[in-house]
C-alpha positions in Angstrom: 0.0 0.0 0.0 1.1 3.5 -0.7 1.7 5.6 2.4 -0.9 8.4 2.9 0.2 11.8 1.8 0.6 14.5 4.4 -2.4 16.9 4.2 0.0 19.8 3.7 1.1 18.2 0.4 -2.4 18.2 -1.2 -3.3 20.5 -4.0 -6.4 21.8 -2.1 -4.3 22.7 0.9 -1.8 24.6 -1.2 -4.6 26.3 -3.1 -6.3 27.4 0.2 -2.9 28.8 1.3 -2.5 30.8 -1.9 -6.1 32.2 -1.6 -5.3 33.1 2.0 -2.2 35.0 1.0 -4.1 36.9 -1.7 -6.8 38.0 0.7 -4.2 39.1 3.3 -2.2 41.0 0.7 -5.4 42.7 -0.5 -6.0 43.9 3.1 -2.4 45.3 3.2 -2.9 47.0 -0.1 -6.2 48.6 1.0 -4.6 49.9 4.2 -1.6 51.3 2.2 -3.9 53.3 -0.2 -6.6 54.2 2.5 -6.1 58.0 1.9 -7.3 57.6 -1.7 -10.9 56.3 -1.3 -11.5 58.2 1.9 -12.2 61.7 0.3 -14.9 60.1 -1.9 -17.0 59.4 1.2 -17.6 63.2 1.2 -17.5 64.2 -2.5 -19.4 63.2 -5.5 -18.3 60.3 -7.7 -17.4 62.1 -10.9 -14.5 62.7 -13.2 -13.8 66.2 -12.0 -13.2 65.0 -8.5 -10.9 62.2 -9.7 -8.8 64.8 -11.5 -8.7 67.0 -8.3 -7.5 63.9 -6.3 -4.8 63.0 -8.8 -1.9 63.7 -6.4 -3.4 61.2 -3.9 -3.3 58.5 -6.6 0.5 58.7 -6.6 0.3 56.6 -3.4 -0.9 53.7 -5.6 2.5 53.3 -7.2 4.5 52.2 -4.2 1.5 50.2 -2.9 1.3 48.3 -6.2 5.1 47.8 -6.2 5.0 46.3 -2.7 2.0 44.2 -3.6 3.6 42.9 -6.8 6.9 42.0 -5.0 5.0 40.3 -2.2 3.0 38.4 -4.7 6.1 37.2 -6.4 7.4 36.2 -3.0 4.3 34.1 -2.5 4.7 32.5 -5.9 8.4 31.7 -5.6 8.6 30.7 -1.9 7.5 27.3 -0.6 7.5 28.6 3.0 6.0 32.1 3.2 6.7 33.7 6.5 5.9 37.2 8.0 4.1 38.3 4.8 2.8 41.5 6.4 6.3 42.6 7.5 7.6 41.7 4.1 4.9 43.9 2.4 5.6 47.0 4.5 9.4 46.5 4.2 9.1 46.5 0.4 6.7 49.4 0.5 9.3 51.6 2.2 12.1 50.2 0.1 10.4 50.7 -3.3 8.6 54.0 -2.5 10.8 56.4 -4.5 11.6 54.0 -7.3 7.9 53.3 -7.8 7.1 57.0 -7.9 9.6 57.6 -10.7 7.4 55.4 -12.9 4.1 55.9 -11.2 3.9 59.7 -11.4 4.2 60.0 -15.2 2.0 57.0 -15.8 -0.8 58.3 -13.5 -0.6 61.7 -15.1 -0.8 60.2 -18.6 -3.7 58.0 -17.5 -5.5 61.1 -16.0 -5.2 62.9 -19.4 -6.5 59.9 -21.2 -9.5 59.5 -18.8 -10.3 63.2 -19.3 -10.3 62.6 -23.1 -12.6 59.6 -22.7 -15.0 61.6 -20.6 -15.0 64.4 -23.1 -15.6 62.1 -26.0 -18.5 60.3 -24.3 -20.2 63.7 -23.9 -19.5 64.8 -27.4 -21.5 64.1 -30.6 -19.1 61.3 -31.6 -18.7 59.1 -28.5 -17.5 56.2 -30.6 -14.0 57.9 -30.7 -13.7 57.4 -26.9 -12.8 53.8 -27.7 -9.6 55.0 -29.2 -8.6 56.5 -25.9 -9.8 53.4 -24.1 -7.5 51.3 -26.3 -4.7 53.8 -25.6 -5.3 53.4 -21.8 -5.1 49.6 -22.3 -1.8 49.9 -24.1 -0.5 52.1 -21.3 -1.7 49.7 -18.6 -0.1 46.6 -20.3 3.2 48.4 -20.9 3.3 49.7 -17.4 2.8 46.2 -16.0 6.0 45.0 -17.6 8.1 48.1 -16.8 6.8 48.0 -13.2 7.7 44.3 -12.7 11.2 44.8 -14.1 11.6 47.8 -11.8 10.9 45.9 -8.6 13.1 42.9 -9.5 16.1 44.5 -11.2 18.2 47.7 -11.0 18.2 49.0 -14.5 18.2 52.6 -15.8 14.7 53.9 -16.6 15.3 54.0 -20.4 16.7 50.4 -20.3 13.6 49.2 -18.5 11.4 50.7 -21.3 13.6 49.2 -24.0 13.5 45.7 -22.4 9.7 45.9 -22.0 9.4 46.9 -25.7 11.5 44.0 -26.8 9.4 41.6 -24.7 6.2 42.9 -26.1 7.4 42.5 -29.7 8.9 39.1 -29.2 6.3 37.2 -27.1 2.9 37.9 -28.4 1.1 35.2 -26.5 2.1 36.6 -23.1 0.9 40.1 -24.2 -2.5 38.7 -25.2 -2.9 37.1 -21.8 -2.0 40.3 -20.0 -4.4 42.2 -22.3 -7.3 39.9 -21.5 -6.7 40.3 -17.8 -6.4 44.1 -18.2 -9.6 44.2 -20.2 -11.3 42.5 -17.3 -9.9 45.2 -15.0 -11.0 48.0 -17.3 -14.4 46.4 -17.7 -14.8 46.6 -13.9 -13.7 50.2 -13.8 -15.9 51.5 -16.6 -19.0 49.2 -16.4 -19.3 48.2 -12.7 -17.5 50.3 -10.1 -14.0 51.8 -10.0 -13.9 51.0 -6.3 -14.0 47.3 -7.0 -10.5 47.7 -8.4 -9.3 48.3 -4.8 -10.9 45.0 -3.8 -9.8 42.9 -6.8 -6.3 44.3 -7.4 -4.5 41.6 -5.5 -6.2 38.9 -7.6 -5.4 40.7 -10.8 -1.8 41.2 -9.8 -1.5 37.5 -8.7 -2.6 36.4 -12.2 -0.3 39.0 -13.8 2.7 38.0 -11.7 2.0 34.3 -12.4 2.0 35.0 -16.1 5.0 37.3 -15.9 7.4 35.0 -14.1 8.6 33.8 -17.6 9.3 37.4 -18.6 11.3 38.1 -15.4 13.3 34.9 -15.9 14.0 35.9 -19.5 15.2 39.3 -18.4 17.4 37.8 -15.8 19.0 35.4 -18.3 19.5 38.0 -21.1 20.1 41.3 -19.3 21.9 40.5 -16.1 25.6 39.5 -15.7 24.6 36.7 -13.3 22.0 35.3 -15.6 24.3 35.4 -18.6 27.0 33.6 -16.7 24.7 30.8 -15.5 23.4 30.4 -19.1 26.9 30.0 -20.5 27.7 27.4 -17.9 
């Protein structure tokens, strides 16, 4: 007879553990961006107020960076310990680097959202889909740049170049990220933007799971350590 497997080795146990980590990281993420949704308890939910609150949205960048790196830690580690401490440690460590990418991206996204709102109120609302597509492209490209930024120490322009090479060379990965991002945009435009704060950890978990191949590819092709291991 085959010996019984330890319950901790079962697929369901590991799945439950991953779900628990996702929920816990979501709580950490919500706490880290708490100043953002708080003003909307007192102001109307409209595009003008979102524009006014743009500086607050800069806090999303380090929160997402910490959430992404903590998610990669969950995916790569067999024994996850002190996840909350790890999240806040990375939040503090990545704060400035995340803002370098987050501020221009958030400003660009704000401009695109203004254009979308303007087009929807115009006589030709169909043109708003062009800006929705542009927002999607920005989101997908930011995903790759952001993940490279938290895992490696490249110059800004090099991160953008590497992301561009990846997007042109691996179409299937791009399609998967686009599908996930379309789901996120669908929630934002057709359900409620506040659900993004609730579902962000699940979205990033799936993105990080898909992007581990990309990070491994960057390590092997663009770092000295990775090139040396490949040659051996």
